[in-house]
Structures are given as structure tokens and as C-alpha cells.
C-alpha positions as CSV (number, residue, x, y, z in Angstrom):
1,M,-42.4,97.7,44.4
2,N,-41.7,101.9,45.2
3,K,-38.5,103.4,43.2
4,D,-38.1,105.6,46.4
5,L,-37.8,102.6,49.5
6,E,-35.4,101.4,46.8
7,E,-33.7,104.5,46.6
8,Q,-33.7,104.7,50.0
9,L,-32.1,101.3,50.7
10,K,-29.2,102.3,48.0
11,S,-28.2,105.5,49.7
12,R,-27.6,103.1,52.7
13,A,-25.2,100.4,50.7
14,I,-28.0,97.9,51.5
15,R,-29.3,95.6,48.5
16,P,-32.8,95.9,47.7
17,T,-34.4,91.8,47.6
18,A,-38.1,91.8,47.8
19,M,-37.5,90.9,51.7
20,R,-36.1,94.2,52.5
21,L,-38.6,96.1,50.6
22,L,-41.4,95.4,51.9
23,V,-39.8,95.2,55.5
24,L,-38.8,99.0,55.1
25,A,-42.1,99.5,53.3
26,R,-43.8,97.7,56.8
27,I,-41.8,100.2,59.2
28,T,-41.9,103.3,56.9
29,A,-45.9,103.0,57.3
30,Q,-45.8,102.5,61.2
31,Q,-46.0,105.6,63.4
32,T,-44.3,103.6,66.3
33,A,-41.5,101.5,67.0
34,M,-42.4,97.6,66.4
35,S,-40.8,94.7,67.9
36,L,-39.3,91.8,65.6
37,K,-43.2,90.3,67.2
38,E,-45.4,93.0,65.7
39,L,-43.0,92.7,62.5
40,E,-43.4,89.2,62.1
41,L,-47.6,89.6,62.4
42,G,-47.4,91.2,59.2
43,F,-45.1,88.5,57.5
44,E,-47.3,85.3,57.8
45,Q,-44.9,83.6,55.5
46,A,-41.4,85.1,56.4
47,D,-38.8,83.1,58.5
48,R,-38.1,85.3,62.1
49,V,-34.3,84.7,61.4
50,T,-34.8,86.4,58.0
51,L,-36.7,89.3,59.7
52,Y,-34.5,89.8,61.7
53,R,-31.3,89.5,59.7
54,T,-33.5,92.2,57.9
55,L,-34.0,94.2,60.8
56,K,-29.9,93.5,61.7
57,T,-29.0,95.3,58.3
58,F,-31.0,97.9,58.3
59,G,-29.4,98.3,62.0
60,E,-26.4,98.4,60.7
61,K,-26.2,100.3,58.0
62,G,-27.5,103.1,60.1
63,L,-30.9,102.7,58.4
64,V,-33.0,101.7,61.2
65,H,-32.1,102.3,64.9
66,Q,-32.9,99.9,68.3
67,V,-35.2,101.3,70.7
68,I,-35.2,99.8,74.3
69,D,-38.7,100.9,75.3
70,G,-38.7,100.4,78.9
71,A,-40.6,97.2,79.0
72,G,-38.3,95.0,78.5
73,L,-38.8,94.7,74.5
74,T,-36.7,95.6,71.4
75,K,-38.2,97.7,68.9
76,Y,-36.9,98.9,66.0
77,A,-37.6,102.8,64.0
78,L,-37.0,104.1,61.2
79,C,-33.7,106.5,61.8
80,Q,-34.1,110.3,60.0
81,E,-32.3,110.9,57.0
82,D,-28.9,112.8,58.0
83,C,-28.9,110.6,61.0
84,T,-25.7,108.4,61.7
85,C,-26.4,107.2,65.0
86,A,-23.8,109.2,67.3
87,P,-24.8,109.8,70.3
88,E,-25.1,113.1,69.7
89,D,-27.3,112.4,66.9
90,L,-29.9,110.6,69.4
91,H,-33.6,111.6,70.4
92,V,-35.5,110.8,73.4
93,H,-38.2,108.4,73.0
94,F,-41.5,108.5,74.7
95,Y,-43.2,105.1,75.7
96,C,-47.2,105.0,76.9
97,N,-47.8,103.0,79.6
98,T,-51.5,102.6,78.3
99,C,-51.2,101.6,74.8
100,K,-47.6,100.1,75.1
101,E,-46.5,102.1,71.9
102,T,-43.7,103.1,71.7
103,Y,-43.0,106.9,69.9
104,C,-40.0,108.4,68.4
105,L,-39.2,111.8,69.6
106,P,-36.8,113.5,67.1
107,K,-37.1,116.9,68.0
108,V,-36.2,116.3,71.6
109,K,-32.7,115.2,71.6
110,V,-31.0,113.6,74.5
111,P,-29.0,115.8,76.7
112,D,-25.3,116.3,77.2
113,V,-24.4,113.6,79.4
114,L,-21.0,114.2,81.0
115,L,-18.7,111.3,82.1
116,P,-15.9,110.8,84.7
117,N,-12.3,111.2,82.3
118,R,-11.3,107.9,80.8
119,F,-14.7,106.6,80.4
120,R,-16.4,106.2,76.7
121,M,-20.0,106.7,75.7
122,E,-21.1,104.3,73.0
123,E,-24.6,104.0,73.6
124,V,-27.4,106.3,75.1
125,N,-31.2,105.0,75.1
126,M,-33.3,106.9,76.6
127,V,-37.2,106.5,77.3
128,V,-39.7,108.6,78.8
129,K,-42.7,106.9,80.5
130,G,-46.5,108.2,80.1
131,V,-49.6,108.5,78.2
132,C,-49.6,109.4,74.6
133,D,-51.8,111.8,73.5
134,R,-54.0,109.4,71.8
135,C,-54.8,108.3,75.6
136,A,-55.0,111.1,77.0
137,F,-58.4,111.2,76.2
């Protein structure tokens, strides 16, 4: 398996098992965020629970982040290398109403949200909906 993928897992303190390497390879190759169901389609022999646990581990270790795509699905996308998944690291996501794909826009940061006193932010999820560049023509 690819040594770069193995190092990517080790850098996040994730033990590089065969399944984890395969899942990471699939997510890395994907241009858009993907759901558990979409991931399952590429792994006919894999157990859904194993795939879910792999994604959960990746999320806990900051390797992937969850995106609620605005259509009710939870999708997963690879984090940027220097991401800590803190609110200030978060970026906007774009959901295409035509192709139903969800894109990470890492250069478009989620704007600051001013909360009332004693409110504490724990998560932010910003999804912009429209038509992506591939579907626009």
C-alpha cells in the first residue's frame, strides 16, 4: 500500500490497518465529500460497521471532518494537513442542487459568529447551495 497514506495515518496517531489504508485511499481520490453509503459501494466485502468505525476514528483523530450537506446526509471529507477542526479552521461547503455533490471550499472560511455572553460554540457547519461549475453548463 502507498507509504504516503501510511504516514498520513501515523501522523494522526492512527494505526495503519489494511482497511484504514483502503478507506483513506478512497477518500483521498474523491474530489467531493462522500457519505457512508457512497463509501460502502466501493467496498463490497466490507462490513458497514467496520467502515463506520473507520470514519469515526478518522474524525476523532482529525483526519476527516463531517459535513451535513443540507439535504439530510452526513458526508465525510479529508481535512487539510494543518487542520485541527477548531471553529477557526472551518471552511464553507458547497452543495450542488443538480448533481447532489458536496464540495469543500477550504479557502472560504466560515465567518466569525458573535454569540451572546456565556454561549460557547462547539461546532459550525455552513453549507452554501447552488449549482457547481460542472453542472452550470
